[in-house]
N, C-alpha and C positions, 0 to 999 in steps of 0.2 A: 452312335449319335443319340439314340434314345436314352442310354445310360447317362450320357453327359448332360442332357437336358433335365433328366430326373434328378441328378445330383445338384444342378444349379437351382432347381425348384426347391429341393430340400434345404439347401444352404440359405436360400432366401426366406423360406418359412421359419427356419430356426433364428435367423437374424431378426425377423419381425417380432418373434416371440421374445427374444432377448431384450430388444429395445422398447418394447411396449410397456407403458406404465400400467401398474396394477389398477384395473378399473374400479376396484373397491375403494381405492384411495382418492378417487376424483369425485367432486361434487357434481350433482346433476345440473345445477344452475350455473351457467357459464360466468355470470357476474360474481357469484360467491366464490367460484373456483379461482377466478382472476384475483380476487381479494386475498384468498388463502395463499396463493402463490406469491403475491406481493409481500405478505406477512412472512412467509417462509424465506424469502430472500433477505429479510432483516435479521434472521436468526442464524447463529453459528452452529455448525455441527460440532458438538463437543468431542467427538471421536476424531474427525478430520482436522478440525481447528482452523483450516484456511478456506473452508467452503461453507456456503449456506446450506441449510437443510434441504433446499430445493435441488441443489447440485450434488448432494452426497448420496451414496448408495449404502451407507452404513445402516444397520438395523435400528440404531437409536434415532437416526435422522428420519427414518420411515415412521417410527413411533411419534416423533415430534410433529411430522407433517400430518399424521392422523389426528393428533391432539389439536393442532391449529384448525383443521377442518371441522372438528367437533365444536370448537368454540365459535367459529364463524357461523356454522349452521345453527347454533343455539342463540344467535342474535348478538353476539359480542361485536363491538366495533374493532377495527384493526388495532387501535391503541390498547383496548381492553384485552385482546388476545395476546398482544406482546407483553403487557404487564402481567398477565396470568402466567405465561411461560417464564418470565424473568423472576417472578415471585417463587416459582417452584425450583428453578435451576440457577438463579443468581444472575447478576448483570453480565457475567462472562458469556452467557449464551447470546447476548445481543451483539451484532456485528458493529453497531455504533453505540457503545454504552454511554449513559448520561454522565455529565460532569457532576460529581459529588465528592465528598471527602474520601470515600473509599476508592474512587477511580481518578482522583486528581493527579496522582503521580503518572498514571497511564497517559493522560492528556498533556501534562506539563513536561514529561521527560524529553520529547523531541526538541522543544524550544530550549530547555535547559542545556541539553547537550550541544546544541548549535551555539548558544551563548558561551559555553565553556570552551568550545573549539575556537571561536572568534577571539576570546580572551587569550588563549594559549598562543594563537598566531600573532597577536599584538605583542605579547611579551617576548616571543621568539624573535620577531623582526626588530624590536627595539634593542634587544640584547646584542644583535649583530652589529649595530652602530654604523651601518653604511656599507657600501660596496668596497672591495679591495682597491679599486681604481681611485675612488674618492679618498681613501685613507692614504694611498701612495702620493696623491697630489697634495694633500695637506701636509705630509711629511717633507716634501721637496719644494720649498719656495725658491723662486728664481733669485739669483744674486744680481747686483747692479750690472755686472759685466754681461750676464746672460740676458738681461732685459734689453741692454743696448744692442747686443747681437740680434735678438729677436726683432727689435724695431727696424734694424738695418735690413734684415731678410724680408720683413713685411713691406718695406719701401721698394725693394727690388721687385718683389712679386706684384705689387700694385702698379708699377711703372712698365712692366713687360708686356 
């Protein structure tokens, strides 16, 4: 039983060490730390590409987190810190890049693809020319004899 408890304590201690953030990477002032984390959530990890630097474990993300904290500690505003990182690494590092000439395609592509798909659907549906039942009905007009027979059947059905 003592070995079991000792092994549980060891696993717990190792897990705590594994999940603990590096205290050197955190700012002493909680307000500045919160700002640094907010800025970090706006920056893409260029290694992981789908995560912010706050969520990534990549060494480059750790370096960028450290750089953000240095800029915030030096008195930069959140916008100045983001601009500084973007100036060094390009707009790609921003999770929400600004709309400008170099990023216009990135912003316009989804709308363009949607319009292209809608146009293709319209062309496809117009090319079909209607349903097979409507085409069959248009090809088979009733003769005078068939109309008379239909009227007779409708009278019988209405009177029954």
